[in-house]
C-alpha positions in Angstrom: 161.7 48.4 28.5 158.5 50.1 27.4 156.5 52.7 29.3 153.5 51.6 31.4 150.3 51.8 29.3 148.1 53.7 31.7 145.0 53.1 29.6 145.5 49.3 29.8 146.3 49.6 33.5 142.9 51.3 34.0 141.0 48.8 31.7 142.7 45.8 33.3 142.3 47.2 36.7 138.6 47.7 36.3 138.1 44.2 35.0 140.3 42.8 37.8 138.4 44.9 40.3 135.1 43.6 39.1 136.3 40.0 39.3 137.6 40.7 42.8 134.3 42.3 43.8 132.3 39.4 42.5 134.4 37.0 44.5 134.2 39.2 47.5 130.4 39.0 47.3 130.5 35.3 47.1 133.0 34.9 50.0 131.8 37.6 52.4 128.2 38.1 51.3 127.1 34.5 50.6 129.6 32.1 52.3 130.5 34.2 55.4 127.4 36.5 55.4 125.9 34.9 58.5 129.2 35.2 60.4 129.6 38.8 59.4 126.0 39.5 60.6 126.7 37.8 63.9 130.0 39.8 64.3 128.2 43.1 63.6 125.5 42.2 66.0 128.1 41.5 68.7 129.5 45.0 68.1 125.9 46.3 68.4 126.2 47.6 64.8 123.7 47.2 62.0 124.5 45.1 58.9 126.3 47.1 56.2 124.1 49.5 54.3 123.7 49.7 50.5 125.9 52.8 50.4 128.6 51.1 52.4 128.5 48.1 50.1 128.8 50.5 47.1 131.9 52.0 48.7 133.5 48.5 49.2 132.9 47.8 45.5 134.5 51.1 44.6 137.5 50.3 46.8 137.6 46.9 45.0 138.0 48.8 41.7 140.7 50.9 43.2 142.5 47.8 44.3 142.1 46.3 40.9 143.8 49.3 39.2 146.6 49.3 41.9 147.2 45.6 41.3 147.5 46.0 37.5 149.7 49.0 38.0 152.0 46.8 40.2 151.8 44.1 37.6 152.9 46.5 34.8 155.7 47.8 37.0 157.2 44.4 37.9 156.5 42.9 34.5 159.9 43.9 33.0 161.7 42.2 35.9 159.5 39.0 36.2 158.2 38.7 32.6 154.6 38.9 31.3 152.2 36.3 32.3 150.3 34.5 35.1 153.2 34.1 37.5 153.8 37.9 37.5 150.1 38.5 37.9 149.9 36.2 40.9 152.9 38.0 42.5 151.1 41.4 41.9 147.9 40.0 43.3 149.7 38.6 46.4 151.5 41.9 47.0 148.2 43.8 47.0 146.6 41.1 49.1 149.3 41.5 51.8 148.8 45.3 51.9 145.0 45.3 51.3 143.8 42.3 53.2 146.3 40.4 55.3 147.8 43.4 57.3 144.5 45.3 57.8 142.5 42.2 58.7 145.2 40.9 61.1 145.5 44.3 62.8 141.8 45.2 63.0 140.3 41.8 63.4 142.9 39.6 65.2 144.9 42.0 67.3 142.0 44.3 68.2 139.7 41.4 68.5 136.8 43.1 66.8 135.7 39.9 65.1 136.3 36.2 65.7 139.7 34.8 64.7 137.9 32.2 62.6 136.1 34.9 60.6 139.4 36.8 60.2 141.2 33.7 58.9 138.3 32.8 56.5 137.8 36.2 55.0 141.6 36.8 54.7 142.1 33.5 52.9 139.1 34.3 50.7 140.9 37.5 49.9 143.7 35.6 48.3 141.3 34.3 45.6 139.8 37.8 45.2 143.2 39.5 44.6 144.9 36.7 42.7 142.0 35.9 40.3 141.4 39.7 39.9 145.1 40.1 39.0 145.0 37.3 36.5 141.9 38.7 34.8 143.3 42.2 34.6 146.8 41.2 33.6 145.3 39.2 30.7 144.2 42.6 29.2 147.4 44.5 29.9 149.8 45.2 27.0 152.9 47.5 27.0 152.7 50.8 25.0 154.5 50.6 21.7 157.9 52.3 22.0 
């Protein structure tokens, strides 16, 4: 079992994060944008500012790196490839989207249940496709 290649984790994570951020823009900015605007208006809050959007994109990059780090960590047990990347993406999705969305959007009722379900399901694509893109660039360090 080789050591985790931190340089490749970061490279793959950035690429995976960019893919996830692009998909998040399409899901939450384009497809669900009107519902998000309506939800923010119901909370008497303005739409997200440019600086808030930048921070969401930075967080997307952090999630990308975390996902590829998990991929590298579970790779010796599950093997290299798409199946392991999907598992890493789903693990990060559960921790980074499903649980927070369910707690803040469903349980607290801050946004509609429909919006919560749609954005959370969209998150599956963001995390899984990001993991697949990042994992494609990951290689173990030579031992």
